[in-house]
C-alpha positions as CSV (number, residue, x, y, z in Angstrom):
1,M,0.0,0.0,0.0
2,M,1.2,3.5,-0.9
3,I,0.1,6.9,0.3
4,R,-0.5,9.4,-2.5
5,T,-0.5,13.1,-1.7
6,I,-2.4,15.5,-4.0
7,E,-1.7,19.2,-3.7
8,T,-4.1,21.6,-5.4
9,T,-5.9,24.8,-4.8
10,V,-9.6,25.7,-4.3
11,T,-11.0,29.1,-5.0
12,F,-13.9,30.7,-3.2
13,S,-15.5,33.7,-4.9
14,R,-17.0,35.0,-1.6
15,P,-16.4,34.5,2.2
16,F,-17.3,31.1,3.4
17,L,-17.8,29.0,6.6
18,M,-16.7,25.5,7.6
19,P,-17.2,24.0,11.0
20,S,-13.5,23.2,11.3
21,L,-12.5,26.9,10.8
22,P,-13.0,29.8,13.2
23,G,-15.5,32.3,11.7
24,H,-15.8,33.4,8.1
25,Q,-12.9,33.0,5.8
26,P,-12.3,35.6,3.1
27,A,-12.8,34.9,-0.5
28,G,-9.6,33.8,-2.3
29,T,-7.6,30.8,-3.4
30,Y,-6.5,28.3,-0.8
31,R,-4.0,25.5,-0.8
32,L,-5.6,22.1,-0.4
33,V,-3.6,18.9,0.4
34,M,-5.3,15.5,0.3
35,D,-3.6,12.2,1.3
36,D,-5.0,9.0,-0.2
37,L,-4.2,5.4,0.6
38,E,-3.9,3.2,-2.5
39,I,-5.3,-0.2,-1.8
40,G,-6.2,-3.4,-3.7
41,L,-6.9,-7.0,-3.1
42,D,-3.2,-7.9,-3.2
43,G,-1.9,-4.5,-2.3
44,L,-1.1,-3.8,-6.0
45,G,-4.6,-3.4,-7.4
46,N,-7.4,-5.5,-8.9
47,A,-7.0,-7.2,-12.2
48,D,-10.2,-7.4,-14.3
49,G,-8.9,-10.3,-16.5
50,S,-7.9,-8.0,-19.4
51,G,-4.6,-7.1,-17.9
52,N,-5.9,-3.7,-16.7
53,V,-5.2,-2.9,-13.1
54,F,-7.6,-0.8,-11.0
55,I,-6.3,0.9,-7.9
56,N,-8.8,1.8,-5.1
57,R,-8.2,4.8,-3.0
58,K,-9.3,5.7,0.5
59,R,-9.0,9.3,1.6
60,L,-6.9,9.6,4.8
61,A,-6.8,13.3,5.3
62,T,-7.9,16.6,3.7
63,Q,-6.1,19.7,4.8
64,L,-6.8,23.3,4.0
65,H,-4.1,25.9,4.4
66,V,-5.4,29.2,5.8
67,P,-5.5,32.1,5.1
68,A,-5.8,32.4,1.3
69,L,-2.6,32.4,-0.7
70,S,-3.1,36.1,-1.6
71,M,-2.8,37.1,2.0
72,F,0.9,37.9,2.7
73,K,2.7,38.5,6.0
74,I,0.1,36.5,8.0
75,A,0.9,33.3,9.9
76,R,-0.4,30.2,8.0
77,K,-2.2,27.4,9.6
78,I,-3.0,23.9,8.4
79,V,-6.5,22.7,9.3
80,D,-7.9,19.2,9.0
81,I,-11.3,19.4,7.3
82,S,-13.7,16.7,6.1
83,D,-14.5,16.0,2.5
84,A,-18.2,16.8,3.4
85,E,-17.2,20.3,4.7
86,L,-15.3,21.0,1.6
87,T,-18.1,19.9,-0.7
88,M,-20.7,21.9,1.2
89,A,-18.5,25.1,1.1
90,I,-17.9,24.7,-2.7
91,E,-21.6,24.1,-3.4
92,A,-22.6,27.1,-1.3
93,D,-20.0,29.2,-3.1
94,S,-21.4,28.2,-6.5
95,R,-25.0,29.2,-5.6
96,P,-26.2,32.5,-7.0
97,E,-26.4,35.2,-4.4
98,F,-29.8,36.3,-3.3
99,V,-30.2,40.0,-4.2
100,L,-33.1,41.9,-2.8
101,S,-34.9,44.1,-5.3
102,H,-36.9,47.2,-4.5
103,R,-40.1,45.1,-5.1
104,D,-39.0,42.5,-2.5
105,C,-38.6,45.3,0.1
106,G,-42.0,46.8,-0.7
107,A,-40.3,50.0,-1.8
108,T,-41.6,52.0,-4.7
109,R,-39.7,54.2,-7.0
């Protein structure tokens, strides 16, 4: 079995919340590190009879580096987050913002 580390970034277009983080985090691009364990029946993968090998992966850890990469001169922190937290934050960020119109407020022009 091998551990594979994937380093990438995730960008939020507006401030976001995650239970593992203290308070709102500002919009920006954040470094994301994920560790996966590669597993198979024999430790090498599963053969399907055609000679192809399929590797199964199990997520061991997901870490978000805060604050955003664009924020300089601030101490960085690595926070363990769940995949569910990350998915919820990305989905919330992709939803259109609710904008009140004058009609919604009962105002007239």
